[in-house]
C-alpha positions as YAML, in Angstrom:
chain: A
units: angstrom
residues:
- id: 1
  name: MET
  ca: [95.59, 19.41, -22.57]
- id: 2
  name: SER
  ca: [92.05, 18.42, -21.71]
- id: 3
  name: ASN
  ca: [89.70, 19.98, -19.24]
- id: 4
  name: LYS
  ca: [87.86, 17.76, -16.71]
- id: 5
  name: ILE
  ca: [84.09, 18.14, -16.84]
- id: 6
  name: LYS
  ca: [82.05, 18.10, -13.61]
- id: 7
  name: LYS
  ca: [79.16, 15.68, -13.62]
- id: 8
  name: GLN
  ca: [75.78, 16.88, -12.37]
- id: 9
  name: SER
  ca: [72.58, 14.97, -11.86]
- id: 10
  name: LEU
  ca: [69.26, 16.17, -13.15]
- id: 11
  name: LEU
  ca: [67.74, 16.67, -9.68]
- id: 12
  name: GLY
  ca: [70.59, 18.81, -8.44]
- id: 13
  name: LYS
  ca: [72.35, 16.16, -6.36]
- id: 14
  name: THR
  ca: [76.05, 15.96, -6.71]
- id: 15
  name: PRO
  ca: [78.04, 12.79, -6.18]
- id: 16
  name: ALA
  ca: [79.53, 12.47, -2.72]
- id: 17
  name: ARG
  ca: [83.12, 13.57, -2.43]
- id: 18
  name: LYS
  ca: [85.71, 11.62, -0.60]
- id: 19
  name: LYS
  ca: [87.45, 13.32, 2.29]
- id: 20
  name: PRO
  ca: [91.15, 13.59, 1.95]
- id: 21
  name: THR
  ca: [92.98, 11.36, 4.37]
- id: 22
  name: SER
  ca: [95.99, 12.57, 6.22]
- id: 23
  name: THR
  ca: [99.08, 10.44, 6.20]
- id: 24
  name: THR
  ca: [99.95, 11.12, 9.83]
- id: 25
  name: LYS
  ca: [97.67, 9.72, 12.51]
- id: 26
  name: ARG
  ca: [97.70, 11.52, 15.78]
- id: 27
  name: ARG
  ca: [97.69, 9.65, 19.08]
- id: 28
  name: PRO
  ca: [97.01, 11.20, 22.45]
- id: 29
  name: ALA
  ca: [100.14, 12.15, 24.33]
- id: 30
  name: ASN
  ca: [99.07, 10.53, 27.66]
- id: 31
  name: PRO
  ca: [96.90, 7.46, 27.14]
- id: 32
  name: GLN
  ca: [94.64, 6.96, 30.15]
- id: 33
  name: ARG
  ca: [94.83, 3.50, 31.54]
- id: 34
  name: VAL
  ca: [91.78, 2.09, 33.25]
- id: 35
  name: SER
  ca: [92.65, 0.82, 36.70]
- id: 36
  name: PRO
  ca: [90.77, -2.13, 38.21]
- id: 37
  name: GLN
  ca: [89.49, 0.12, 41.00]
- id: 38
  name: THR
  ca: [87.67, 2.41, 38.60]
- id: 39
  name: VAL
  ca: [86.15, -0.62, 36.87]
- id: 40
  name: GLN
  ca: [84.91, -1.93, 40.23]
- id: 41
  name: GLN
  ca: [83.55, 1.48, 41.18]
- id: 42
  name: ALA
  ca: [81.73, 1.82, 37.89]
- id: 43
  name: GLY
  ca: [80.33, -1.69, 38.21]
- id: 44
  name: ALA
  ca: [79.37, -1.16, 41.85]
- id: 45
  name: SER
  ca: [76.79, 1.50, 40.99]
- id: 46
  name: GLU
  ca: [74.93, -0.89, 38.69]
- id: 47
  name: PRO
  ca: [74.22, -3.69, 41.23]
- id: 48
  name: VAL
  ca: [73.07, -1.16, 43.82]
- id: 49
  name: LYS
  ca: [70.22, -0.22, 41.53]
- id: 50
  name: LYS
  ca: [69.43, -3.87, 40.90]
- id: 51
  name: SER
  ca: [69.48, -4.73, 44.59]
- id: 52
  name: ALA
  ca: [67.22, -1.77, 45.41]
- id: 53
  name: SER
  ca: [64.64, -2.94, 42.88]
- id: 54
  name: ARG
  ca: [65.05, -6.49, 44.19]
- id: 55
  name: TRP
  ca: [64.29, -5.28, 47.73]
- id: 56
  name: TYR
  ca: [61.18, -3.47, 46.50]
- id: 57
  name: ALA
  ca: [59.97, -6.63, 44.78]
- id: 58
  name: ILE
  ca: [60.60, -8.73, 47.90]
- id: 59
  name: ALA
  ca: [58.78, -6.18, 50.06]
- id: 60
  name: ALA
  ca: [55.79, -6.21, 47.69]
- id: 61
  name: VAL
  ca: [55.61, -10.03, 47.78]
- id: 62
  name: VAL
  ca: [55.79, -10.08, 51.59]
- id: 63
  name: LEU
  ca: [53.08, -7.41, 51.83]
- id: 64
  name: ILE
  ca: [50.79, -9.39, 49.53]
- id: 65
  name: MET
  ca: [51.40, -12.54, 51.57]
- id: 66
  name: LEU
  ca: [50.48, -10.71, 54.79]
- id: 67
  name: ILE
  ca: [47.31, -9.16, 53.37]
- id: 68
  name: THR
  ca: [45.79, -12.16, 51.60]
- id: 69
  name: PRO
  ca: [43.94, -14.73, 53.70]
- id: 70
  name: LYS
  ca: [45.58, -18.09, 54.17]
- id: 71
  name: PRO
  ca: [43.93, -21.51, 54.06]
- id: 72
  name: VAL
  ca: [43.25, -23.32, 57.34]
- id: 73
  name: LEU
  ca: [42.85, -27.04, 57.95]
- id: 74
  name: ILE
  ca: [39.69, -27.56, 59.99]
- id: 75
  name: THR
  ca: [38.17, -30.66, 61.54]
- id: 76
  name: TYR
  ca: [34.40, -30.47, 61.94]
- id: 77
  name: GLU
  ca: [31.74, -32.87, 63.17]
- id: 78
  name: LYS
  ca: [27.99, -33.41, 63.37]
- id: 79
  name: LEU
  ca: [26.23, -36.36, 65.00]
- id: 80
  name: GLY
  ca: [29.44, -38.33, 65.38]
- id: 81
  name: MET
  ca: [30.52, -37.87, 61.74]
- id: 82
  name: VAL
  ca: [33.98, -36.25, 61.70]
- id: 83
  name: SER
  ca: [35.48, -34.68, 58.58]
- id: 84
  name: GLN
  ca: [38.65, -32.79, 57.86]
- id: 85
  name: SER
  ca: [38.94, -30.19, 55.10]
- id: 86
  name: VAL
  ca: [40.93, -27.19, 53.96]
- id: 87
  name: TYR
  ca: [38.97, -23.97, 54.39]
- id: 88
  name: TRP
  ca: [39.94, -20.80, 52.55]
- id: 89
  name: PRO
  ca: [38.10, -17.76, 53.94]
- id: 90
  name: GLY
  ca: [38.19, -15.80, 50.69]
- id: 91
  name: VAL
  ca: [39.07, -12.17, 50.15]
- id: 92
  name: PHE
  ca: [37.22, -9.94, 52.65]
- id: 93
  name: GLY
  ca: [34.69, -12.74, 53.25]
- id: 94
  name: PHE
  ca: [33.73, -13.16, 49.58]
- id: 95
  name: GLY
  ca: [34.56, -16.40, 47.81]
- id: 96
  name: ALA
  ca: [34.96, -18.64, 50.87]
- id: 97
  name: ASN
  ca: [35.61, -22.22, 49.85]
- id: 98
  name: LEU
  ca: [36.05, -25.73, 51.17]
- id: 99
  name: PHE
  ca: [38.46, -27.44, 48.82]
- id: 100
  name: ASP
  ca: [36.93, -30.93, 48.95]
- id: 101
  name: SER
  ca: [33.24, -30.00, 48.98]
- id: 102
  name: THR
  ca: [30.68, -28.56, 46.60]
- id: 103
  name: LEU
  ca: [28.78, -26.97, 49.50]
- id: 104
  name: ILE
  ca: [29.09, -23.26, 50.23]
- id: 105
  name: PRO
  ca: [30.67, -22.60, 53.65]
- id: 106
  name: ARG
  ca: [29.73, -19.85, 56.07]
- id: 107
  name: ALA
  ca: [32.15, -20.05, 58.95]
- id: 108
  name: ASP
  ca: [32.33, -18.38, 62.31]
- id: 109
  name: LEU
  ca: [35.61, -19.80, 63.50]
- id: 110
  name: SER
  ca: [35.66, -17.60, 66.60]
- id: 111
  name: ARG
  ca: [32.58, -19.50, 67.86]
- id: 112
  name: ASN
  ca: [33.81, -22.81, 66.37]
- id: 113
  name: VAL
  ca: [30.83, -23.11, 64.03]
- id: 114
  name: ILE
  ca: [30.64, -23.66, 60.28]
- id: 115
  name: TYR
  ca: [27.48, -23.74, 58.19]
- id: 116
  name: LEU
  ca: [27.57, -25.70, 54.94]
- id: 117
  name: CYS
  ca: [24.84, -24.57, 52.54]
- id: 118
  name: GLN
  ca: [23.57, -25.96, 49.25]
- id: 119
  name: ASP
  ca: [22.09, -22.61, 48.24]
- id: 120
  name: LYS
  ca: [23.61, -19.32, 49.33]
- id: 121
  name: ARG
  ca: [20.30, -17.50, 49.55]
- id: 122
  name: ASP
  ca: [18.23, -20.19, 51.29]
- id: 123
  name: PRO
  ca: [19.05, -20.53, 55.02]
- id: 124
  name: ALA
  ca: [16.95, -23.71, 55.25]
- id: 125
  name: SER
  ca: [19.50, -25.53, 53.05]
- id: 126
  name: CYS
  ca: [22.32, -25.01, 55.58]
- id: 127
  name: GLN
  ca: [23.69, -27.63, 57.97]
- id: 128
  name: LYS
  ca: [25.42, -26.58, 61.18]
- id: 129
  name: TYR
  ca: [28.71, -28.27, 62.08]
- id: 130
  name: ARG
  ca: [30.91, -27.87, 65.14]
- id: 131
  name: VAL
  ca: [34.58, -27.12, 64.44]
- id: 132
  name: THR
  ca: [36.66, -29.27, 66.77]
- id: 133
  name: GLU
  ca: [40.16, -28.42, 65.58]
- id: 134
  name: GLN
  ca: [41.89, -25.73, 63.53]
- id: 135
  name: SER
  ca: [45.38, -26.15, 62.11]
- id: 136
  name: GLY
  ca: [47.53, -23.56, 60.37]
- id: 137
  name: PHE
  ca: [48.73, -22.82, 56.89]
- id: 138
  name: PHE
  ca: [51.43, -25.49, 56.67]
- id: 139
  name: ALA
  ca: [49.05, -28.27, 57.76]
- id: 140
  name: ALA
  ca: [46.58, -27.10, 55.10]
- id: 141
  name: MET
  ca: [49.30, -27.15, 52.42]
- id: 142
  name: LYS
  ca: [50.37, -30.63, 53.52]
- id: 143
  name: LYS
  ca: [46.76, -31.86, 53.30]
- id: 144
  name: LEU
  ca: [46.33, -30.33, 49.83]
- id: 145
  name: THR
  ca: [49.50, -31.91, 48.50]
- id: 146
  name: MET
  ca: [48.75, -35.33, 50.01]
- id: 147
  name: ASP
  ca: [45.25, -35.55, 48.50]
...
């Protein structure tokens, strides 16, 4: 009776055709069931990678803690005046600091001597103090948190 006319666009694109659907859906003959052991084995490989990276991070933190200088609580005196302060030796000797003083320290803790200077370049501005006691890292942290 009547003929169907195909539609065409001006740019040469044709309308998308629908794929014919089949009425029968095929299922696999033997469905594979996932056992709990295979799930545990598949999940076990993931945490191993996480724990390895965790160990690397812990090792890096420990290495940094071993390399960096730690603060020391020192007690020093001159002419009967006794003072206690937290001394941080700085990195490779640069940036040494007394936490409760504006003076610049130059310490020789092996000889139990500390020089406190007002000017780094002028040796005449330094005062010599005798270090009477040195305490460790935890005493220094306790002193810093208490003050």
